[in-house]
KEKE-114740 format. One line per 10 residues: number of its first residue (from 1); their letters; for each residue x, y, z of N, C-alpha, C, CB. Coordinates in pm, whole numbers, plus 50000, padded with zeros to 5 digits. Glycine has a CB too. Layout:
% KEKE-114740
NUM = A = X Y Z X Y Z X Y Z X Y Z; ...
//
This chain:
% KEKE-114740
1 = XXXXXXXXXX = 94028 70775 48337 94091 70713 48446 94015 70580 48521 94111 70827 48544; 94080 70511 48523 94057 70369 48593 93994 70404 48718 94197 70278 48622; 93909 70354 48795 93861 70342 48903 93959 70272 48995 93742 70286 48888; 93994 70310 49127 94101 70205 49210 94034 70133 49333 94238 70294 49275; 94046 70020 49350 93971 69934 49457 94075 69869 49512 93858 69830 49407; 94010 69884 49644 94131 69811 49766 94040 69702 49805 94188 69921 49929; 94072 69551 49817 94024 69445 49846 94111 69416 49969 94019 69352 49735; 94032 69417 50120 94127 69377 50204 94068 69251 50261 94165 69483 50304; 94134 69159 50236 94096 68988 50253 94192 68866 50281 94036 68942 50126; 94187 68814 50405 94290 68733 50432 94318 68611 50368 94285 68710 50543
11 = XXXXXXXXXX = 94196 68560 50282 94221 68440 50185 94245 68479 50077 94123 68350 50167; 94384 68408 50030 94420 68454 49905 94320 68405 49780 94563 68408 49884; 94277 68272 49795 94188 68237 49704 94084 68315 49688 94149 68127 49723; 93994 68413 49788 93912 68488 49776 93945 68602 49708 93868 68503 49877; 94106 68641 49746 94148 68775 49677 94141 68756 49522 94303 68820 49722; 94175 68616 49490 94198 68611 49342 94074 68616 49281 94270 68492 49293; 93983 68549 49336 93811 68556 49305 93766 68664 49289 93719 68510 49403; 93776 68784 49377 93735 68892 49338 93850 68983 49260 93679 68949 49453; 93985 68994 49263 94055 69105 49178 94041 69061 49022 94226 69123 49224; 94036 68925 48976 94044 68899 48840 93931 68939 48814 94075 68770 48792
21 = XXXXXXXXXX = 93787 68939 48834 93724 69003 48725 93673 69135 48757 93622 68925 48675; 93751 69196 48863 93726 69345 48902 93814 69398 48791 93771 69398 49070; 93970 69333 48764 94036 69394 48670 93999 69388 48555 94138 69368 48669; 93948 69253 48500 93869 69248 48361 93802 69330 48331 93793 69160 48338; 93718 69395 48430 93569 69455 48440 93639 69600 48415 93465 69428 48610; 93787 69651 48414 93849 69754 48430 93888 69848 48501 93828 69785 48390; 93890 69799 48640 93912 69844 48739 94071 69833 48792 93817 69791 48809; 94145 69914 48864 94251 69869 48941 94240 69852 49041 94335 69919 48944; 94333 69723 49066 94272 69641 49202 94402 69632 49256 94185 69477 49186; 94418 69696 49408 94523 69640 49544 94475 69590 49614 94593 69717 49629
31 = XXXXXXXXXX = 94537 69467 49691 94477 69387 49780 94565 69384 49883 94443 69261 49732; 94514 69349 50035 94592 69356 50134 94491 69239 50201 94620 69510 50203; 94637 69170 50279 94596 69048 50320 94578 69030 50496 94705 68950 50257; 94577 69169 50560 94549 69174 50716 94492 69331 50727 94706 69141 50822; 94457 69366 50820 94422 69451 50861 94486 69574 50829 94414 69424 50958; 94574 69564 50925 94674 69660 50955 94762 69707 50808 94772 69588 51073; 94774 69602 50702 94825 69634 50565 94738 69703 50500 94858 69525 50485; 94602 69642 50550 94484 69755 50440 94480 69886 50497 94299 69707 50435; 94468 69898 50606 94501 70068 50658 94583 70140 50614 94542 70093 50778; 94714 70072 50601 94838 70119 50541 94826 70165 50409 94936 70021 50542
41 = XXXXXXXXXX = 94750 70047 50317 94699 70097 50188 94630 70196 50185 94633 70020 50127; 94557 70219 50248 94423 70310 50222 94501 70459 50236 94276 70282 50357; 94597 70482 50352 94664 70594 50378 94758 70638 50245 94744 70569 50510; 94812 70528 50178 94953 70535 50055 94880 70589 49936 95038 70360 50003; 94750 70534 49919 94663 70519 49780 94539 70608 49755 94606 70374 49771; 94489 70660 49664 94365 70758 49654 94270 70629 49608 94380 70912 49527; 94169 70573 49690 94106 70473 49635 93986 70516 49622 94113 70359 49696; 93883 70429 49508 93748 70458 49517 93656 70419 49551 93713 70472 49458; 93733 70284 49631 93591 70187 49687 93683 70083 49750 93461 70105 49547; 93630 70040 49869 93717 69912 49941 93590 69816 49956 93807 69952 50119
51 = XXXXXXXXXX = 93649 69720 49932 93595 69594 49945 93653 69534 50098 93642 69502 49809; 93581 69506 50195 93655 69503 50343 93585 69353 50402 93605 69668 50462; 93679 69248 50445 93618 69145 50493 93644 69171 50666 93680 69005 50420; 93571 69104 50712 93517 69125 50878 93627 69068 50967 93362 69034 50920; 93631 68954 50968 93720 68848 51006 93840 68840 50963 93676 68744 50982; 93946 68974 50979 94105 68983 50969 94181 68968 51083 94150 69106 50918; 94320 68911 51038 94425 68926 51116 94468 69083 51175 94527 68866 51037; 94517 69079 51294 94591 69194 51312 94460 69333 51339 94701 69211 51159; 94380 69372 51249 94276 69458 51266 94134 69415 51200 94323 69585 51214; 94062 69387 51299 93905 69358 51239 93845 69454 51103 93792 69393 51376
61 = XXXXXXXXXX = 93784 69420 51058 93712 69476 50934 93625 69600 51015 93604 69344 50844; 93562 69556 51124 93464 69658 51182 93540 69779 51235 93375 69595 51300; 93637 69755 51337 93769 69860 51340 93848 69960 51223 93874 69774 51379; 93838 69855 51138 93917 69921 51049 93796 70052 50946 93999 69778 50948; 93665 70001 50904 93568 70078 50892 93553 70211 50986 93470 69995 50902; 93545 70169 51127 93563 70286 51193 93661 70409 51161 93589 70245 51302; 93803 70331 51179 93905 70421 51139 93910 70547 51013 93997 70331 51114; 93839 70439 50910 93833 70502 50787 93745 70633 50780 93784 70404 50694; 93624 70579 50847 93507 70682 50857 93540 70804 50916 93394 70632 50934; 93654 70843 51014 93699 70939 51095 93792 71015 50961 93786 70875 51245
71 = XXXXXXXXXX = 93831 70959 50878 93906 71006 50783 93819 71038 50640 94016 70904 50767; 93753 70938 50617 93685 70977 50464 93554 70917 50427 93781 70928 50343; 93452 70946 50344 93333 70918 50314 93341 70804 50181 93260 71058 50288; 93494 70735 50174 93511 70649 50044 93372 70524 50067 93703 70565 50039; 93321 70474 49968 93218 70372 49974 93316 70235 50009 93122 70363 49817; 93244 70147 50124 93288 70036 50180 93193 69951 50147 93315 70041 50314; 93257 69817 50099 93126 69716 50127 93201 69610 50212 93043 69638 49971; 93135 69567 50277 93184 69484 50385 93154 69313 50323 93090 69531 50543; 93245 69240 50328 93230 69064 50315 93292 69000 50379 93258 68998 50203; 93146 68903 50409 93169 68818 50599 93104 68675 50520 93019 68908 50800
81 = XXXXXXXXXX = 93148 68601 50605 93043 68472 50625 92974 68507 50777 93140 68295 50628; 92960 68617 50833 92876 68615 50943 92756 68686 50867 92938 68690 51082; 92623 68595 50848 92504 68653 50793 92400 68708 50885 92444 68559 50713; 92413 68695 51026 92318 68715 51089 92279 68891 51086 92350 68647 51218; 92153 68902 51121 92090 69018 51111 92167 69110 51211 91939 69002 51137; 92223 69062 51325 92294 69142 51407 92438 69190 51365 92299 69076 51524; 92502 69118 51297 92603 69147 51225 92600 69246 51150 92633 69065 51166; 92469 69221 51027 92469 69343 50937 92431 69461 51002 92382 69329 50823; 92350 69452 51082 92303 69607 51150 92471 69670 51186 92179 69584 51337; 92544 69572 51313 92677 69622 51335 92732 69687 51220 92764 69518 51376
91 = XXXXXXXXXX = 92756 69605 51123 92812 69674 50998 92765 69789 50927 92815 69592 50909; 92647 69838 50927 92586 69951 50885 92601 70060 51032 92418 69908 50831; 92591 70017 51151 92623 70089 51252 92765 70160 51225 92618 70003 51370; 92870 70101 51160 93014 70138 51149 93026 70204 51025 93111 70022 51159; 92899 70262 50971 92901 70328 50855 92985 70249 50734 92955 70463 50888; 92938 70140 50705 92970 70070 50601 92869 70119 50491 92968 69921 50634; 92893 70112 50363 92773 70123 50268 92683 70036 50199 92806 70176 50184; 92739 69881 50215 92682 69759 50175 92745 69647 50266 92707 69735 50020; 92697 69557 50224 92738 69405 50296 92699 69310 50219 92675 69369 50438; 92786 69217 50177 92743 69082 50085 92808 68981 50202 92829 69064 49892
101 = XXXXXXXXXX = 92743 68873 50186 92757 68749 50290 92840 68648 50197 92592 68676 50347; 92913 68567 50246 93003 68454 50153 92908 68330 50194 93199 68427 50205; 92925 68247 50084 92965 68264 49933 92868 68344 49843 92980 68125 49866; 92970 68422 49791 92893 68527 49723 92901 68497 49548 92966 68685 49771; 92803 68569 49453 92821 68564 49349 92900 68682 49296 92714 68540 49304; 93000 68676 49215 93095 68784 49177 93020 68857 49103 93220 68749 49107; 92918 68793 49008 92820 68912 48943 92730 69028 49030 92708 68834 48863; 92722 68978 49148 92676 69073 49252 92719 69115 49281 92637 69070 49331; 92896 69117 49316 92966 69194 49371 93019 69329 49263 93069 69103 49429; 93013 69262 49118 93025 69392 49037 92938 69456 49024 93058 69390 48929
111 = XXXXXXXXXX = 92800 69418 49050 92690 69511 49016 92675 69608 49172 92532 69409 48967; 92706 69559 49265 92707 69625 49386 92791 69757 49354 92768 69532 49503; 92945 69698 49309 93043 69799 49301 93018 69900 49211 93159 69749 49272; 92986 69878 49090 92918 69951 48997 92816 70084 49028 92851 69853 48936; 92700 70003 49123 92605 70094 49199 92666 70172 49269 92515 70038 49281; 92751 70157 49370 92812 70234 49463 92878 70341 49385 92904 70156 49549; 92980 70286 49279 93083 70415 49261 92959 70497 49147 93285 70362 49170; 92875 70443 49069 92793 70525 49019 92719 70659 49149 92687 70417 48949; 92687 70615 49267 92614 70689 49342 92707 70796 49410 92539 70603 49434; 92845 70739 49430 92957 70816 49479 92988 70962 49399 93082 70720 49469
121 = XXXXXXXXXX = 92969 70904 49271 93008 71003 49170 92905 71091 49137 93054 70943 49050; 92786 71082 49162 92681 71139 49167 92674 71253 49273 92593 71046 49179; 92664 71198 49402 92683 71272 49531 92804 71373 49519 92709 71167 49652; 92905 71394 49459 93023 71446 49436 93003 71593 49386 93095 71359 49343; 92955 71701 49449 92981 71842 49346 93074 71878 49247 93004 71944 49411; 93033 71900 49157 93145 71890 49035 93252 71992 49039 93078 71908 48892; 93261 72095 49163 93366 72204 49232 93402 72151 49315 93333 72330 49281; 93403 72001 49378 93457 71960 49486 93622 71913 49466 93362 71852 49534; 93700 71932 49496 93860 71842 49475 93909 71781 49596 93996 71941 49431; 93920 71656 49580 93946 71556 49685 94107 71536 49681 93859 71410 49656
131 = XXXXXXXXXX = 94199 71536 49792 94324 71452 49746 94356 71426 49923 94471 71554 49627; 94372 71265 49933 94378 71212 50057 94275 71258 50139 94497 71235 50112; 94326 71321 50276 94248 71354 50367 94197 71529 50357 94327 71310 50495; 94243 71569 50231 94184 71711 50214 94091 71715 50133 94267 71808 50173; 93964 71801 50137 93866 71814 50055 93829 71953 50035 93765 71739 50095; 93805 72021 49931 93838 72150 49899 93686 72187 49814 93996 72158 49806; 93610 72282 49844 93476 72325 49741 93494 72482 49698 93306 72310 49833; 93522 72478 49577 93554 72569 49517 93451 72694 49523 93582 72519 49403; 93290 72646 49485 93183 72728 49526 93191 72806 49645 93079 72656 49537; 93181 72695 49770 93141 72740 49897 93293 72797 49977 93056 72603 49980
141 = XXXXXXXXXX = 93369 72792 49918 93509 72852 49927 93568 72781 50099 93492 73062 49919; 93531 72659 50086 93562 72561 50196 93673 72458 50210 93462 72494 50206; 93749 72444 50319 93852 72302 50307 93797 72276 50470 94076 72328 50273; 93822 72104 50436 93809 72043 50532 93928 71930 50541 93677 72003 50533; 93970 71876 50655 94087 71789 50640 94039 71681 50750 94244 71868 50669; 94020 71547 50691 93984 71456 50769 93808 71475 50815 94092 71465 50886; 93761 71573 50727 93620 71585 50761 93599 71700 50851 93569 71460 50826; 93721 71786 50902 93711 71876 51014 93746 72028 50913 93838 71829 51158; 93657 72137 50939 93655 72252 50862 93807 72347 50865 93527 72334 50920; 93872 72361 50812 93967 72434 50835 93964 72596 50755 94078 72344 50801
151 = XXXXXXXXXX = 94013 72700 50839 93958 72808 50812 94088 72872 50743 93890 72877 50937; 94058 72946 50614 94183 72973 50512 94182 73128 50491 94167 72888 50353; 94270 73171 50484 94277 73322 50415 94259 73311 50259 94434 73401 50444; 94212 73410 50206 94199 73395 50036 94300 73359 49980 94168 73509 49958; 94416 73424 50052 94563 73366 49944 94596 73229 49978 94726 73458 49969; 94582 73197 50096 94565 73041 50137 94514 72950 50071 94502 73021 50235; 94376 72978 50065 94252 72906 49993 94317 72898 49821 94077 73020 50012; 94344 73006 49739 94408 72982 49606 94562 72935 49591 94397 73108 49533; 94603 72914 49684 94707 72853 49668 94714 72698 49681 94783 72910 49744; 94621 72690 49791 94584 72542 49777 94499 72494 49672 94523 72499 49889
161 = XXXXXXXXXX = 94414 72565 49627 94315 72520 49523 94419 72502 49402 94182 72636 49493; 94519 72596 49378 94626 72574 49231 94695 72464 49253 94746 72693 49194; 94751 72398 49358 94839 72272 49414 94751 72161 49370 94867 72267 49592; 94604 72178 49422 94541 72049 49433 94492 72043 49248 94391 72049 49575; 94494 72134 49206 94435 72109 49052 94562 72081 48941 94343 72263 48996; 94680 72098 48977 94793 72071 48919 94901 71979 49006 94844 72199 48882; 94844 71845 49064 94933 71771 49110 95045 71733 49060 94890 71694 49136; 95160 71730 49114 95290 71733 49056 95364 71825 48970 95295 71645 49002; 95290 71930 48946 95362 72037 48898 95440 72126 48990 95279 72110 48832; 95564 72148 48997 95636 72244 49036 95590 72394 49040 95734 72229 48968
171 = XXXXXXXXXX = 95548 72450 49143 95527 72631 49124 95655 72689 49189 95372 72709 49222; 95712 72813 49107 95799 72841 49171 95746 72988 49239 95921 72831 49088; 95808 73069 49324 95740 73148 49388 95678 73240 49313 95803 73196 49473; 95771 73256 49182 95715 73377 49090 95599 73337 49014 95821 73431 48984; 95589 73227 48977 95459 73157 48933 95343 73175 49038 95487 72998 48913; 95373 73168 49170 95234 73172 49273 95241 73333 49278 95249 73080 49459; 95343 73410 49273 95297 73543 49244 95214 73593 49163 95370 73599 49220; 95237 73541 49020 95162 73569 48913 95033 73490 48886 95244 73559 48812; 95042 73381 48937 94876 73301 48949 94782 73305 49043 94876 73171 48952; 94834 73318 49177 94796 73356 49303 94753 73535 49340 94921 73303 49386
181 = XXXXXXXXXX = 94845 73585 49351 94861 73747 49362 94807 73832 49261 95000 73788 49364; 94861 73786 49165 94808 73850 49027 94907 73954 48977 94658 73926 49045; 94997 73943 49006 95102 74058 48980 95233 73979 48950 95124 74166 49119; 95328 74040 48922 95494 74038 48856 95556 74100 48929 95531 74099 48718; 95588 74022 49036 95721 74095 49127 95787 73985 49195 95675 74214 49256; 95877 73962 49149 95981 73864 49196 96050 73902 49329 96088 73849 49089; 96035 74003 49376 96097 74041 49493 96023 74016 49652 96120 74183 49467; 95920 73951 49617 95836 73937 49723 95815 73783 49768 95707 74004 49685; 95955 73733 49759 95956 73574 49797 95942 73568 49922 96078 73492 49764; 95951 73646 50034 95937 73599 50167 95771 73588 50188 96016 73705 50276
191 = XXXXXXXXXX = 95708 73687 50126 95542 73666 50180 95502 73568 50143 95434 73756 50141; 95562 73475 49975 95536 73338 49934 95536 73239 50086 95667 73291 49813; 95672 73251 50081 95706 73169 50193 95609 73170 50319 95839 73209 50235; 95609 73299 50379 95495 73312 50487 95362 73216 50495 95442 73449 50471; 95359 73265 50345 95170 73207 50301 95177 73045 50341 95113 73220 50071; 95308 72987 50263 95292 72842 50266 95349 72793 50361 95331 72777 50165; 95424 72858 50488 95414 72795 50604 95275 72790 50678 95508 72852 50681; 95204 72914 50687 95087 72926 50733 94980 72842 50683 95058 73041 50722; 94980 72783 50550 94897 72698 50479 94933 72524 50559 94942 72720 50295; 95031 72549 50553 95107 72376 50646 95046 72378 50770 95308 72365 50692
201 = XXXXXXXXXX = 95042 72479 50844 95024 72468 50972 94893 72474 50982 95089 72556 51048; 94786 72512 50921 94660 72512 50939 94617 72360 50885 94595 72638 50866; 94696 72307 50772 94624 72183 50712 94669 72084 50801 94659 72144 50555; 94779 72083 50885 94821 71992 50976 94878 71838 50882 94684 71971 51088; 94872 71832 50754 94882 71731 50710 95051 71746 50620 94740 71705 50633; 95114 71671 50600 95257 71732 50525 95241 71706 50368 95414 71643 50584; 95161 71742 50310 95160 71753 50131 95230 71834 50084 95040 71789 50060; 95254 71967 50122 95333 72064 50036 95454 72027 50040 95328 72202 50071; 95522 72029 49917 95641 71985 49929 95742 72104 49884 95650 71857 49851; 95832 72126 49937 95958 72196 49913 96030 72129 49802 96045 72201 50039
211 = XXXXXXXXXX = 96037 72184 49672 96151 72125 49597 96289 72221 49589 96097 72094 49447; 96339 72180 49648 96483 72287 49696 96534 72322 49579 96620 72215 49788; 96547 72478 49585 96602 72551 49463 96506 72601 49360 96693 72463 49392; 96386 72525 49379 96297 72533 49244 96159 72623 49318 96247 72343 49168; 96065 72553 49398 95983 72588 49439 95893 72504 49549 95943 72623 49346; 95744 72468 49489 95640 72369 49587 95549 72329 49497 95556 72442 49720; 95511 72218 49549 95400 72146 49462 95337 72052 49571 95465 72053 49320; 95215 71990 49528 95167 71906 49595 95187 71794 49503 95040 71936 49642; 95225 71666 49530 95280 71543 49473 95166 71491 49418 95352 71446 49568; 95163 71429 49329 95054 71301 49269 95055 71177 49356 95100 71240 49109
221 = XXXXXXXX = 94945 71091 49351 94979 70974 49435 95071 70872 49421 94888 70914 49447; 95127 70840 49486 95255 70725 49493 95373 70777 49445 95234 70590 49404; 95386 70945 49398 95486 70965 49366 95593 71031 49490 95459 71033 49256; 95700 70989 49477 95831 70985 49591 95801 71162 49656 96041 70957 49485; 95824 71166 49757 95802 71294 49844 95967 71361 49858 95725 71245 50018; 95992 71490 49858 96094 71529 49877 96097 71591 50026 96122 71606 49772; 96183 71627 50101 96216 71666 50208 96224 71788 50231 96300 71622 50235; 96171 71839 50319 96158 72017 50325 96205 72067 50466 95979 72079 50305
//
């Protein structure tokens, strides 16, 4: 699967200079022209890395970096013409991972992107499942939303794990009874509904969808959501 990169840069020429080589290198690239569009794109897609200009319309790069760090540890590289030591220190204080000054070498950008993605991949435990703001550790039996740990019962944890590992698949209530409860009993649908309701409340993010007349699912990124 291609790694997905978000470029937040208000100059179309620089967007093109960055996006074309990254696309040629095998990455999927999405670009935003201002800070507000950038933060909206971040919430709509599941990115692996962000290239972020500092001097942006609507919301500046430092503020975007702060906002994202409240929800995610996604690698962020700041791109800017501000090359003083104080500006670089400020960028790292906002928990950016790297800082590249303009004008830049595209070869350098590609190498920095490659290195950061490799490091991020090596730092992610193999049993960790991520979906937008949700992080689930199968070994530690822990779930966090936007970095805040959420306490789940065993059944709630197993339901969430099943959904996250099978994004896009709709599970009937009977499916959930078989796969999570471990027995085939079609008459206990109210119990399934109760656990789904509690799980939604605890996560406090609207990702578990009701597919009317069928069951429940967590959608793949960018798929149309059902109302429930």
